C-alpha positions in Angstrom: -84.8 -60.6 -56.9 -81.9 -62.7 -56.0 -83.4 -65.9 -56.4 -84.2 -64.8 -60.3 -80.7 -63.7 -60.3 -79.6 -67.2 -59.6 -81.8 -68.9 -62.2 -81.0 -66.4 -65.0 -77.3 -67.0 -63.9 -77.6 -70.6 -64.0 -79.4 -70.1 -67.6 -76.4 -68.2 -69.0 -74.3 -70.9 -67.5 -76.2 -73.6 -69.6 -76.4 -71.0 -72.7 -72.7 -70.7 -72.7 -71.6 -74.2 -72.2 -74.0 -75.6 -75.0 -72.8 -72.8 -77.3 -69.0 -74.1 -76.9 -69.9 -77.9 -77.0 -71.7 -77.2 -80.3 -69.0 -74.9 -81.8 -66.3 -77.7 -81.3 -67.3 -79.0 -84.3 -67.8 -76.2 -86.3 -68.3 -78.0 -90.0 -71.3 -79.8 -88.1 -72.5 -76.5 -86.6 -72.8 -74.9 -89.6 -73.8 -77.5 -91.9 -77.0 -77.7 -89.0 -77.8 -74.2 -89.7 -77.8 -74.6 -93.8 -79.8 -77.3 -93.0 -82.5 -75.6 -90.9 -82.6 -72.5 -93.2 -82.7 -74.5 -96.5 -86.1 -76.3 -95.2 -87.7 -72.8 -94.3 -86.2 -71.6 -97.7 -88.4 -74.3 -99.7 -91.6 -73.3 -97.6 -91.4 -70.0 -99.0 -90.5 -71.4 -102.3 -93.6 -73.5 -101.6 -95.9 -70.5 -100.8 -94.5 -68.4 -103.5 -95.9 -71.5 -106.1 -99.2 -71.4 -104.1 -99.8 -67.2 -104.6 -99.1 -67.5 -108.3 -102.6 -69.2 -108.4 -104.6 -67.7 -105.8 -104.4 -64.2 -104.1 -105.3 -65.0 -100.7 -105.0 -68.2 -98.6 -109.1 -68.6 -97.9 -111.8 -66.6 -99.3 -111.9 -63.1 -97.9 -109.2 -63.9 -95.6 -107.5 -61.3 -95.9 -104.4 -62.8 -95.7 -102.8 -62.2 -99.4 -99.4 -62.9 -100.0 -97.1 -60.7 -97.8 -99.7 -60.7 -95.1 -99.2 -64.5 -95.1 -95.7 -64.5 -94.9 -95.6 -62.1 -91.7 -97.6 -65.2 -90.7 -95.1 -67.3 -91.9 -91.9 -65.2 -90.4 -93.9 -65.1 -87.0 -93.9 -68.9 -87.4 -90.3 -69.2 -87.7 -89.6 -66.6 -84.9 -91.8 -69.3 -82.3 -90.7 -72.2 -83.5 -86.9 -71.8 -83.6 -87.2 -70.5 -79.9 -89.0 -73.4 -78.9 -86.6 -75.7 -80.7 -83.4 -74.0 -79.3 -84.4 -73.6 -76.1 -86.9 -76.9 -75.0 -87.4 -79.2 -78.1 -83.8 -81.0 -77.4 -84.3 -80.6 -73.5 -87.8 -82.4 -74.1 -86.8 -85.4 -76.1 -84.1 -86.3 -73.8 -86.6 -86.7 -70.6 -87.6 -89.5 -71.3 -83.6 -91.0 -71.5 -83.4 -89.1 -68.0 -85.9 -91.0 -66.5 -84.4 -94.5 -68.5 -80.7 -93.9 -67.3 -82.2 -92.7 -63.7 -80.1 -89.4 -64.1 -83.6 -87.6 -63.3 -82.7 -88.9 -59.5 -79.5 -86.3 -60.0 -81.7 -83.6 -61.1 -84.2 -84.0 -58.0 -81.5 -83.6 -55.9 -80.0 -80.6 -57.0 -80.9 -77.1 -55.3 -82.8 -75.4 -58.0 -86.2 -76.4 -59.4 -86.6 -80.0 -61.7 -88.5 -78.5 -64.0 -86.1 -75.3 -65.0 -83.4 -78.0 -64.8 -85.0 -80.4 -66.9 -86.3 -77.5 -69.5 -83.1 -75.5 -70.0 -79.9 -77.7 -69.4 -79.3 -77.7 -73.1 -79.8 -75.2 -75.7 -79.3 -76.2 -79.6 -77.8 -72.6 -81.2 -78.1 -74.1 -84.5 -82.3 -73.8 -84.1 -81.9 -69.9 -84.3 -80.7 -69.8 -87.6 -84.2 -70.0 -88.3 -84.9 -67.0 -85.8 -82.9 -65.1 -88.3 -84.4 -66.2 -91.4 -88.1 -65.5 -90.2 -86.9 -61.9 -89.1 -85.6 -61.3 -92.4 -88.5 -62.5 -94.5 -90.9 -60.3 -91.9 -88.8 -57.3 -92.7 -89.3 -58.1 -96.3 -93.4 -58.8 -96.2 -93.7 -55.8 -93.5 -91.7 -53.6 -95.9 -93.7 -54.3 -99.1 -97.1 -54.0 -97.3 -96.0 -50.2 -95.8 -95.0 -49.2 -99.2 -97.7 -50.2 -101.5 -100.0 -47.8 -103.2 -103.6 -48.5 -101.3 -104.1 -48.7 -97.8 -100.2 -48.6 -96.6 -99.8 -50.3 -93.3 -98.4 -48.6 -90.6 -97.0 -49.7 -88.3 -96.9 -48.1 -84.4 -94.3 -48.4 -81.6 -97.6 -50.2 -79.5 -97.9 -53.0 -82.3 -94.3 -53.6 -82.1 -94.3 -54.1 -78.5 -98.1 -56.4 -78.4 -96.2 -58.7 -81.5 -92.8 -59.5 -78.9 -95.3 -59.5 -76.1 -97.7 -62.2 -78.2 -94.5 -63.8 -79.9 -93.5 -64.8 -75.9 -96.9 -65.9 -75.2 -96.8 -68.2 -78.0 -93.3 -69.7 -77.1 -94.9 -70.3 -73.8 -97.8 -72.0 -75.2 -95.9 -74.3 -77.0 -93.4 -75.0 -74.4 -96.5 -75.9 -72.0 -97.5 -78.6 -74.3 -94.1 -79.7 -75.0 -93.4 -80.0 -71.4 -96.8 -81.9 -70.5 -96.0 -84.4 -73.5 -92.7 -85.2 -72.3 -93.8 -85.6 -68.7 -95.9 -88.4 -69.6 -92.5 -90.5 -70.1 -93.0 -90.9 -66.5 -96.2 -93.4 -66.9 -95.1 -94.2 -70.3 -91.4 -95.7 -69.9 -90.0 -94.1 -72.8 -92.0 -91.7 -74.9 -90.6 -91.5 -78.2 -93.3 -90.2 -80.1 -92.7 -86.9 -78.8 -91.9 -85.6 -82.2 -95.1 -87.3 -84.0 -97.1 -86.1 -81.5 -95.6 -82.3 -81.4 -96.0 -82.0 -85.2 -99.6 -83.6 -85.6 -100.5 -80.9 -82.7 -98.6 -77.9 -83.6 -99.8 -78.6 -87.8 -102.9 -76.7 -86.9 -101.0 -73.6 -85.9 -99.4 -73.4 -88.9 -102.4 -71.7 -91.2 -104.9 -68.5 -90.7 -107.4 -69.8 -88.4 -109.9 -68.3 -91.0 -109.5 -71.5 -93.3 -110.9 -73.5 -90.3 -114.3 -71.1 -89.9 -116.3 -73.4 -92.5 -117.6 -76.9 -92.8 -115.9 -79.9 -91.2 -113.0 -77.4 -90.0 -115.2 -75.4 -87.5 -114.9 -78.4 -85.1 -111.2 -78.1 -85.8 -111.4 -74.8 -84.8 -113.1 -74.3 -81.7 -110.6 -77.6 -80.3 -107.6 -75.7 -81.2 -108.3 -72.5 -80.0 -110.2 -73.1 -76.9 -109.1 -77.0 -75.9 -105.8 -76.8 -77.1 -105.0 -73.6 -78.0 -102.3 -73.9 -80.8 -104.2 -71.7 -83.5 -103.7 -68.7 -81.2 -99.8 -69.1 -80.9 -98.8 -67.7 -84.2 -102.7 -66.1 -85.4 -102.9 -63.3 -82.7 -98.9 -61.7 -83.3 -99.3 -62.1 -87.1 -102.5 -60.4 -87.3 -101.2 -57.8 -85.0 -99.0 -56.4 -87.8 -100.2 -58.0 -90.9 -103.6 -56.4 -90.4 -105.1 -54.4 -87.4 -107.0 -56.0 -84.6 -110.9 -55.6 -85.0 -113.1 -56.8 -82.7 -115.8 -57.8 -85.8 -112.6 -60.0 -87.9 -111.8 -63.0 -86.6 -112.7 -62.4 -82.7 -110.6 -59.3 -82.7 -109.4 -58.0 -79.3 -111.7 -60.6 -77.4 -109.2 -63.1 -79.3 -106.0 -61.2 -78.1 -107.3 -61.1 -74.5 -107.9 -64.8 -74.8 -104.4 -65.8 -75.7 -103.1 -64.0 -72.7 -105.5 -66.1 -70.7 -104.8 -69.1 -72.5 -100.8 -68.7 -72.0 -101.2 -68.6 -68.3 -103.8 -71.2 -68.0 -101.1 -73.5 -70.4 -98.3 -72.5 -68.3 -100.4 -73.5 -65.0 -102.1 -77.2 -66.9 -98.4 -78.0 -67.8 -96.7 -77.3 -64.3 -99.8 -79.5 -62.5 -99.1 -82.1 -65.1 -95.3 -82.1 -64.4 -95.7 -82.4 -60.7 -98.1 -84.9 -60.9 -95.9 -87.0 -63.1 -93.2 -86.3 -60.5 -95.4 -87.6 -57.4 -95.2 -91.0 -59.5 -91.9 -91.1 -60.1 -89.9 -93.9 -58.6 -86.3 -93.4 -58.1 -83.7 -95.9 -60.3 -81.9 -96.9 -56.9 -85.3 -98.1 -55.5 
């Protein structure tokens, strides 16, 4: 318990220092927030045009306009948390190795993975989190007040939604820290953002669009091997449309998402520790 409290205090210190550092240049901070939100608003505009021509994303998928905006809002929530707490640190990992500063991290009386994962917080990326909350609230408002089959949201569904959003964050973090750890073997891994975009791009859409033709191998790969499809699909489905066993694997998929979270964290921890054992000190 005392150790957990110490780690929480360290995390809060990192967050406070990062906030002070970011707000020292207020104009730059505001511009970064505006730029980030502008990109998300352009996404909304694009999908408004798409739904002008089609009522559903995929035939008989159940993902209509407002259901998909619940999905999109959930995507923003998860991605913004990952970008706020982890993306900058993962991208800097190769620089720690190149400059030898990883030596200092290894000497600190704290878990190295925790230290390199949380030492910086990008507060401007959190602006998309609030944009996602607004989009989520507006979309759910439409679904709950529609005349035919209004959506009923229970406290149980909200609690499950929060749990699975955190599971999605954990899965994406696991993938990110595992990719960053390869810097020890590759020297300078400057393609982290490229790999990140290519892999997580499959998580930006409902998994129903992959259920036919050439999409089936992708569905299997990115659901059961690299489980990025469960990151957004499971929590978004909890609020946008109730989970049923006969639809998109339903509760079995939700149970798999929990198992995938634990397995992803364990696998990324193993990769990180294995990479550290291969690390050669800059002073050696």
